[in-house]
C-alpha positions in Angstrom: 94.6 117.4 80.5 97.6 117.1 82.3 97.0 115.2 85.4 98.9 113.0 87.6 99.9 109.2 87.5 97.8 108.5 91.0 94.8 110.5 90.2 94.7 108.2 86.7 95.1 105.0 88.7 92.3 106.6 90.8 90.3 107.1 87.7 90.7 104.0 86.1 89.9 102.1 89.2 86.5 103.4 89.9 85.4 103.0 86.0 87.3 99.1 86.1 84.5 99.4 89.3 81.9 100.5 87.6 82.5 98.1 85.2 81.9 94.9 87.6 79.4 96.4 90.0 76.3 99.2 90.2 77.7 101.1 92.9 81.1 101.7 93.6 81.8 104.0 96.2 85.3 105.3 98.2 86.1 101.9 100.1 85.5 99.8 97.5 88.4 102.2 95.8 90.0 101.6 99.3 90.2 98.0 98.7 91.0 97.2 95.7 93.8 99.9 95.1 95.1 99.2 98.8 94.8 102.4 100.4 93.2 103.7 103.7 90.0 104.7 103.1 90.9 108.2 104.4 93.4 108.9 101.8 91.1 107.7 99.3 88.0 110.3 100.8 90.8 113.2 100.5 91.1 112.4 96.5 87.2 111.6 96.0 86.8 115.2 97.0 89.5 116.5 95.2 88.4 114.6 92.4 84.8 115.9 92.5 85.7 119.8 93.3 87.7 119.0 89.4 84.4 118.0 88.1 86.1 113.8 87.5 83.7 112.1 89.8 80.0 112.9 91.7 78.9 111.5 94.3 75.5 110.6 95.3 73.7 111.4 98.6 74.0 107.4 99.1 78.1 108.0 98.9 78.1 106.2 94.7 80.6 107.5 92.8 80.5 108.3 89.2 82.0 109.3 86.8 81.7 112.6 85.0 82.2 112.5 81.5 85.5 114.3 81.7 86.6 111.5 84.3 85.2 109.0 82.2 87.2 110.4 79.3 90.7 109.4 81.3 89.2 106.6 82.7 88.5 104.9 79.2 91.7 106.3 78.0 94.0 104.3 80.6 92.4 101.6 80.3 92.9 100.8 77.0 96.1 102.1 77.2 96.5 99.0 80.2 95.2 96.5 77.8 96.8 97.1 74.8 99.9 96.7 76.4 99.4 94.4 78.3 98.4 92.4 74.9 101.6 93.7 73.2 103.6 92.7 76.8 101.9 89.1 76.3 102.6 88.9 72.4 105.8 88.6 73.0 105.9 86.2 75.4 105.6 87.8 79.3 103.0 86.0 81.8 99.5 87.5 82.1 100.3 88.5 85.4 103.3 90.1 84.5 102.2 91.8 81.6 98.8 93.3 83.4 101.2 94.3 85.9 104.3 96.7 83.9 101.1 97.6 82.0 100.1 99.6 84.5 103.4 101.7 85.1 104.0 101.6 81.8 100.4 103.7 80.5 101.6 106.8 82.1 104.6 107.1 80.8 104.2 106.2 77.0 103.9 109.1 74.5 100.9 108.9 72.4 102.6 107.8 69.3 104.3 105.3 70.6 101.6 103.9 72.3 99.6 104.9 68.9 101.9 102.3 66.7 101.6 99.5 69.4 98.0 99.8 69.1 99.0 99.6 65.0 100.8 96.2 65.1 98.6 94.8 67.7 95.3 95.1 65.1 97.5 94.2 61.7 99.1 91.0 63.8 94.9 90.4 64.7 93.8 90.8 61.0 96.5 87.8 59.8 
């Protein structure tokens, strides 16, 4: 399943907002990402048609199993890479900013090795 970086960012944002609040709307996503409401509405329509989200009658956005799988993967990558960067001495703010860029391009093999390394040092 290969989707574009922007779609991964949208799905991850919906996931993170959903963990903070019970009800996620397009305006919440627009505010979080700094995008126009119109741009987010177009994206949400596409995600709904592609089966990544469902939108209830009140405008609440919920991830489908398909969307959740991608969002959880991106969130895990974001957090693991940020943790690795902070371990190397990068400030938390920079680590999270950089991890957002890296998470989309890093190979699964490299990510798995970073995750494995962090797991080993956490055991010590």
